[in-house]
matplotlib code that plots the C-alpha trace (Angstrom):
import matplotlib.pyplot as plt

x = [7.4, 7.8, 8.1, 9.9, 8.7, 5.3, 4.4, 5.8, 3.4, 1.1, -1.2, 0.5, 3.8, 2.2, 0.1, 3.9, 5.3, 2.0, 1.9, 5.3, 5.3, 2.4, 3.9, 6.6, 4.7, 2.8, 6.3, 4.8, 5.9, 4.7, 3.0, 0.2, -1.4, -4.2, -5.0, -8.2, -8.6, -9.4, -6.1, -8.4, -8.8, -5.4, -5.1, -3.7, -4.9, -4.9, -0.7, 0.2, -1.9, 0.0, 3.1, 2.3, 1.0, 4.6, 6.3, 4.6, 5.1, 8.8, 9.3, 7.9, 8.5, 4.7, 2.6, -0.6, -4.4, -4.3, -8.1, -6.6, -5.4, -9.2, -11.3, -9.1, -9.0, -7.5, -4.0, -6.3, -8.1, -5.1, -3.3, -5.3, -6.1, -2.3, -2.0, -4.3, -2.8, 1.1, -0.4, -1.3, 2.9, 3.8]
y = [10.6, 7.0, 3.8, 1.7, -1.8, -1.0, -3.4, -5.9, -4.7, -7.6, -7.9, -10.4, -8.3, -5.4, -6.9, -8.4, -5.3, -3.4, -6.3, -5.7, -1.9, -2.0, -5.1, -2.1, 0.3, -2.0, -3.2, -6.9, -9.5, -9.8, -12.9, -11.3, -8.6, -10.3, -8.7, -8.3, -6.6, -2.5, -1.1, 1.6, -1.9, -2.6, 1.0, 3.0, 6.8, 9.3, 9.8, 6.5, 6.3, 9.2, 8.2, 5.1, 6.7, 8.8, 5.9, 4.5, 7.0, 7.2, 3.5, 3.2, 6.4, 7.2, 10.6, 9.0, 10.8, 10.9, 9.6, 6.1, 4.5, 6.2, 4.0, 1.0, 0.2, -3.0, -4.1, -6.5, -3.6, -1.3, -4.0, -4.3, -0.5, 0.0, -2.1, -0.3, 2.7, 1.7, 0.9, 4.2, 4.4, 2.3]
z = [-13.1, -14.7, -12.9, -15.5, -13.2, -13.5, -15.7, -13.4, -10.1, -9.4, -6.9, -4.6, -5.1, -3.7, -1.4, 0.2, 0.2, 2.2, 4.8, 5.8, 5.5, 7.6, 9.8, 10.3, 11.2, 14.3, 15.4, 14.6, 12.2, 9.0, 8.9, 11.6, 9.7, 8.3, 4.4, 4.7, 8.2, 7.9, 8.6, 11.4, 13.0, 13.5, 15.2, 12.6, 12.6, 9.4, 10.2, 9.8, 6.4, 5.2, 6.3, 4.2, 1.3, 1.6, 1.6, -1.2, -3.1, -3.1, -3.1, -6.3, -8.0, -8.4, -6.9, -5.4, -4.9, -0.8, -1.1, -3.0, 1.4, 2.4, -0.2, -0.3, 3.7, 4.0, 1.8, -0.3, -1.3, -2.1, -3.7, -6.3, -6.6, -6.8, -9.6, -11.9, -10.5, -11.4, -14.9, -15.8, -15.3, -17.2]

ax = plt.figure().add_subplot(projection="3d")
ax.plot(x, y, z, "-o")
ax.set_aspect("equal")
plt.show()
């Protein structure tokens, strides 16, 4: 499906959304999440990663390659990859 707001997605907006999503999964304040730290270092296992991927797909109404999160293991890397990925739906 096409995301009508895809062209408005920025690395910063995606980073903020991902940080809040990860913080929610970890039950901690978003300002305690370092976006350059590997998600696995926060104890997020494959189940959590799949859950985050599902939330991304639902929130942005897209279908993502499951390896996207494995190939981009930090919020910073994932934000940059998502900008490119979401641009394809614009």
